[in-house]
Structures are given as structure tokens and as C-alpha cells.
N, C-alpha and C positions, 0 to 999 in steps of 0.2 A: 200787560201781563198781569194775571190774577195774583192778588196778594192775600196773606193770611191763612195759607194752607200748608199742610204738611207736604214734604217731597213726594213726587208721583210714585216713586218706587217704595215708599214706606208701607209695608203691608206685612202683618204677621198675625198669628193666631190670637194675640192679645189686642189687636187693634179693633176699634168699634166696627160693628157690621156696616156694610154698604148694601145698597139696593138699587138696581138699574132700571127697574120699571114698577109701575103701579097700575092697578085697575080702578083706582078711585081718583076723582078730580079735586076733591076736597074732603075735610073731615078726617085727616090722618091723625092717629095718635102720635104722641111725642116720639116713641121709638121708631116707628115707620117714617115719620118726617125726618128725623135725624139721619136715618140710614139713606134716604133718598138724597138729602141735601149733601151728605158726605160723598156719595157717588158722583153727584153733579160737580162738587167742588174738585174732586180728584180727576174724573174723566172728562167733564165738560158737557155731559149729555145725560138725559134721562128719558125713558119711554113711558108714555101714558096711554094706556089702551082705552078704546071706546070714549075718547075725548068728546066727540060730537056724534049726534044721532044719525041713523040711516036717512031720515027725512032730510036732515040738514046736508048730508052728502049728496042726496038726490038733487037738492036745490042748487048746490055748487056744480054738479054735472049739467044741469039745464042752463045755468048761467054761462058756463064755459062753452057749451055747444052753441049758444046764441052769439057769443063773441067770435068763435071760430067761423060761424056761417057768414058773419060780417066781413071776415078777412078772407074769404074763400078764393078771391082772385089776386090776393097780394103776392107779389114776387120779390118785394123788398120790404125791409123793416120800416115801419112808419107809425106816427102818432095820430089817432082819431078821437077827437072829443074827449081828451084827457087820458086815454088808454093808450099805452105803447105796445104795439105788436111786433115782436121779433120773429122773423121767419127762420126756419130751420134750413141752414145751408149745408152743403156737403161737408165743409171743413169745420163747421160749427162757429165760424167767425160771423160777427154781427153784421158787417158790411157786405158780405157776399150774397148772391141771389139765392132764392129758395130752391130746394131740390125739386119742388113742384109748386104750382100756385096754390096758396092757402095752407101750406104745411108750416105750422108754427112751432117754435122752440120755447117761447116764453111770452106771457101776457103780463105786463106790469100795470099796477094800479086798476085791477078789475073792480075794486070797491067804488070807484067813481061813477060806474055805470051799472052796478049790479047790487041789489039789495042783499043777496045771499053773501056776497063777499064782504060788503059793508058790515053786515051782522057778525061775520067771523072776526073782524078786526076788534069788535067790542064784546066778543063772546065772554060770558062770565067764567066759564071753565078755562078757556085759554088764558085769560088774564090772572085767574087765581093761581094757576100753576106757575106762570111767570113770576108772580110776586112771592109766593110761599115756598116754592121749591127751588127756584133759580135765583134768588136774590142774594146769595152769599158768595158767589165765586168772583165777584168783581171788587172784593175788598170791603164790603159793607159790614162784614161780620167775620169772626174767626170760624174756621171750618166746622160745620155742623152746628153752629151756634145760631140762635134766633136773635141775639143782641147785636146791634150795629156797632162798628168801630167808632171811636170818637171823631166827630166832625162829618160822619157819613150816616145815612139812614136808609133802610130797606124801602123800596118803592112800594106803595099800596097799589092795589089793582085800579083804583079810581084815578091815580095820578099817572099811571103808565100811559104812553101814547104809541100807537102803531105808526112807524115812519116809512115802512115799505110793505106792500102786499103784492103778491105775484102768483101766477100759476106757471109752473114749469111742466112742459109736455114732452113726453118721450114717445115718438111714433114707433110702431113695431118694425121687426125685420131689418134692423140696422139703420133705419132712417133717422131715428133719434139719437143723436151723438151725445157723448158724455160731457160732464163739466169737470175741468181740471181741478186739482186741489187749490183751495183758496180760503181766505178768511173774510167773512162779511164785514167786519169792523173796518176793513181798508176801503170799503165802498160807501160808508156813511157820509152824508153831507156834513159840513162843518158844525152846524147847530145841533144836529143829532149826535155827532160824534162827541161833542162837549157835553151833552146831556148824558150820554152813555158813560163817559169818563167820571162825571160828577155824581150820578145817581144810579148807575148800573144799567144793564140791558139784557135782553134775552131774545133768541130767535126760535121760531117754531116751524116745523114742517108737518102738515096734516095730510095724510094719505087720502086721495080721492079714489084711487084704484089700489088693488094689491101692489105692494112695493117690496122687492126682494132682489137678490143678487142677479137672478136670471134676466130681469127686465130692466136692468140699469137703475136698481134701487139707490136710495140715498145712503151715502157712506161717510162716517165720521172717523177721525183719527184721534183716539182718546188721549187726553193729557196735553195735547198741542196748544190749548189756550194758555198754558202756563209758560210757554217757551218763547214769547215774543212775536211781534208782527213781522211777516215776511213779504210785504207788498212789493218791494223792489225785485224780488226773485219770481213773483207769480203774476204780475200785472200783464205781461205779454202772453203768458200761457193761458190765462183765463178766457181771452177772446179767441182762443183756438190757434194762435200764432206759434205756439211752441208747446212742448210737453214739460211737465214738472217732474223732475226726478225724485227719487227717494231721499236724495241728499238734502232736499229743502226741509221736508218734514219727517218726523219719526212715524214710520208705518207699523211699528210693532204692535199697536193696539187699534189696528183697523177693525171697524165693525160696521156691518151692514144689517140693520134690523129688518126683520120680516114684519111688515105692517099690513094690517087689513084696513079697508076703508073705514074712516073715522078714528083710527089710531094716529098718534102723533109722537114725534121726537122733539124735545126742547133741548137747545144747545146754546153754549156761550158764544157771543158775537166774535170772539177770537179763535174759536175752535176751527181747525182746518177740516174741510169736507169737500166732497165731490161726488161724482157718480160716473158710471160706465155707459157704454152704448146699449141701447135696448135691442137685443138680438131675438127676443121672444116674439111670438105672434100676437101678443096682447099689448095694448097701449097702457102707459103709465103716466098718471097726472098727479101732482102734489100741489097744494097751496102753501105758500111760504109767507110768514109774517115776521117782521122785525120790530121789536118793542124797545123803548128806552124809557128810563125813569124821568120823573119831573119833580123839581123841588116845590115846596110850599110857597 
């Protein structure tokens, strides 16, 4: 649970301004930076427009297409040369067969085989936002403050490390099923979990295609990072075995950002999020990155 913040329902005309998105990836003045940090601290997410260039998005497309071509005959999830290919089953369950050969739901660790995805994990813009905008919600500083709490320090972009990189794919016309509500912190390996708890962490979703409500866009539940971990209630549902009801998480601040290719949403590792089925005629791909801080 995030510490050092005001209650989530504390908002009045006298409260400092909050800002939910920015068109700059660095060079914020103190007023804008404070407003963005306060929003991240309260809601657990912030949108950054035009985080990566069109050329970089095109390179991610090409890399994804190459990996998908390699998996064109896969009917079961499998690992090949360091990359894990999860097929899209009718149920969404990882262990079930694909709805058709080569239809994928997720590609994990594409950076091990792709320069484009490897570059994204070390991208200066991505890491700058993680360090400068998102370093306060894990207890390293009071809400909106740049100063760390005693015994804790904000992670610099050079010390952060990416512990998970993935491509989530949503095939069109109902083939791409949704992801139930979950918190990424529950899936961190022990060493990454320890680093996250000691030095903070931040996750990012970078849109590779337009992402919105109609095509199963990425959805966050604002403020849920402050309410504790719910892994025992969600672990079965995440693999498609069950539904997660609204009783587990507060849905009152549900938000699905409309993202253009190259836009990104950064969010707290404990923030509940998910997505719906893609009923549109267009495919929807996002790159996901999980960062944790590192001590000196």
C-alpha cells in the first residue's frame, strides 16, 4: 500500500492542482511536475503523450510481426529461444489451445530477441518519466514532494531496471479476450518484489496501435494502489478461470485512456487494471514494461 499521501477522497477547491497527462517527457517546470506527481500519488496513473516516435513505433510493429510469423503454427503456449509465446484461447486461459494456429494473446520478453524492444526497456523518455513523475507513490516522498522520506530515496533513471517486458495482443472481432482486474505487484519475482518495496517501482504501457474502450483498451481503477494487495481474490480470475466482481476493487474511478500509437500510461505496480474483449475490426497491441528501483 502506498504511504505518505492524503486520503483518496480529499479534494476541494483549496487543494493543490492535479494533472492527469502531459505532452512533455522531461523539462517540466516545478508547478507542472508537482501537479503530475500529485495526480500519480492520488490516482496511481499518469498519461504521457507522444512518449516515443513514429519511427520507433514502426520498429516495434516490425519486430512484433516477425515474432508472430515465427509462431504462425503454434496451437499451444511455448517458450522459444528465451521468448514466451502465449496463445489466445477461447477462454483466455493460458493452458488451453489456441482459437486458431498462430493467434497470440501475449509475447513475454521480446527484448531478448528484438533490438526494438530492447531499446524500449532502456529508452531515456520511458525511464525519465518513471523516475521523475512516478517516484513518489511508493513512500519515497510525501505527496507531491521531490524530497525522499528518511531511509528511502527516489530511484534515478540510471539505477532503474526493467524486470518484465511484454507485448499484449488483442485480435479483432471478439477473438482477443480481456484481462480481468489484477495488480502487477502480485506477479513480481521475489528479488524484483524486494527491490520494488525497498526502492519503488513503476509500470508503463506504450500504445502500438490506437487503444480505446471500443477495442479492448487498457483500463485502470484509480486509487486502488492505496487499498492493499488482493492477490488471493484475483489469482484464479487472472488466468481466465473466474470473473472478478466489483466487490474486490473499487470501480468508481475506472478510466480507459484513449491512446494514439506512441502514447503511454504509467501506473503504480499495485494499481488494479485490466481490459475488455476487442469487438472492433481493428487489432490492438500494447508494449508493457515493469521497472523497479535499485539501491547504490
